[in-house]
N, C-alpha and C positions, 0 to 999 in steps of 0.2 A: 504494500500500500504506500504510494508516494506521500511524503510529508512535505509541507511547505510552510514558510513563514511569510506572511503577506501584509500589505497595507493597501488601503484604498483612500484616496484623498481627492477633494475638489481641486480642480486645476483651472486657474484663471487664464493661463497662457500656454495652450498645448504646443504652440510654435517654439517656445523657449525650451520645453521638455524635449521636443523632437530634435532641436539643434544640439542640446547636450548629449543626447543619445548618439547622434551622428558623429559628434566630436570624439566620442568614446568607442567608435567602431561597432555600435550595436547592429546586429544582423537583422534586417527587415524581412519578416516572414510574409508580410502582406497586410492588406486591409480587408477585414472580414465584416460582412453584414450578418449579425448574429441575432437569432430569436431564441431566447432562453425561456422555456415553459417550465415553471415551477409547479410541482405536484404536492398534494396534501400528503404529509407523512408525520408519524408520531416521533420519529427519531432522526435527527439531523435534517439535512436538506436534500431534496431530490429534484434535479432539473434535466431537461433534454435540451441540449444546445444544437441548434441547426444553423449552420453557416456555410460559407463558400470554402473555408479553410478547415475549420474545426467542427466536427460532428460527434458528440458523445452524450451518453447518458452518464450523469455525474451525481454520485451520492457523496456528501461530505459532512463532516462535523467541524464547526468553528464557533468559538465564543464570540459574543458581541462586546468589543472593546475598541476604543480608539487606539491607534498605534499598531505596532507589529503584533500579529496573532497567529497561532498555529492552526493549521488545517490538516485534517487527515482525509484523504480523497480516494475514492474508488471510481475508476473510469471504465466505461464500456464503449468501444468504438461502434458507432451506429452508422447507418447508411441513409442518405437523404431519401425521402419519400417511402420509407419503410412503414409498416403498420404499427411500429412501436409507440408512436405518439397516440394513436387512436386507442390502443390497448390501455395505456396509462390513463388517458382521459376518461375512458369508460369505467375502468376498475377503481381508481382512487381519486380522480377529480383534479381539476386545475386550481391552483392557488392564485397565481398571477403570471403575467407574461412580460418579459423585459426585451425591448427592441433597441439594439445598439449598433453603432458603427465602431469597430475596434481595430486599431492599428497595433500589430503584434511585432515585438522586437525581442532579441535575446543578446545577452552578454554572458557567455559561459552557461552556467546553470540558472541564471537570473532572467526571468521573463518580465517584460514590460508591456503594459496595455495603455494606450491613449484612447480613451473611450468618449464617445458622444452618445449619451443615453436619452432616448426620446422621453420628454416630460421631466427630465432631471438636470441635464446639462453636461459639462465637461469634467472628466475625471482622469486620474493617473492611478494605475495599480502597479505594484512591485511584488513579484513572487519569487522568493529564493527557494528553489525546488531541490529536494533530494529524492531521486527516483528509486534508489536501491539500498538505502541505509548506510551509505558510505560517507555522508557529510554530517558532522555533528550539528545538533540543533543550535548550539551556541554560534557556530560558523554561519548558519543560515540567518540568524538574528543579526549578526554583525554585518553581513552583506546587505540586508534590508535597511539597516540603520545608515550604512554608508551612502546608499542611493537617496534616502530621505534627505540627508544633509546635502548631497551633491545637487539635488533638484531644488533645494531651498523650500521644502514642504513645511508649511507652518503647522504648529500643533493644532490650531483651531480648524484647519482644513482636513485633518485626519477624521475618517468616518468609522463609526462603530458597526454599522449595519450593512447588509447587502443591498444591492439595487432593488431587489424584490421587497425587502422590508420598507425601503423608502417609498416605493410605489404604493404599498399597502397602508402606509401611515396616513 
């Protein structure tokens, strides 16, 4: 099960973040239009991500707190236009839907998202990812904090909740 330390923050100037990433040779994976359908569940969060680049059923546990937080994630690679969404909608029901344009970049094991979320605005996400248990949690936290500082993310811009929580509020 992949482990990651992540932050989500409001982003006043996506162009500045993009420039910093380019100056640090971040690899651009592309720009993805993603529809995340969140389903009702009693444990953790369950969403189906449908995009041009990323398509997964994602189950994860993450606490709500501002600043870096640990997530434990299970991924199932899905295929566009499968019956998976209909099965989940029918069996457990939809909680909410998040529609976003996401720019995806990487520096080593750290993934960056510059997001424009319909109805919410502009955001930056930083995810320091350990796929196989080889990176200590302290190192992931250190990486996340390094990029928070590099981007000049203000404490008041750090978010506790997911986009789904924000839309439901």
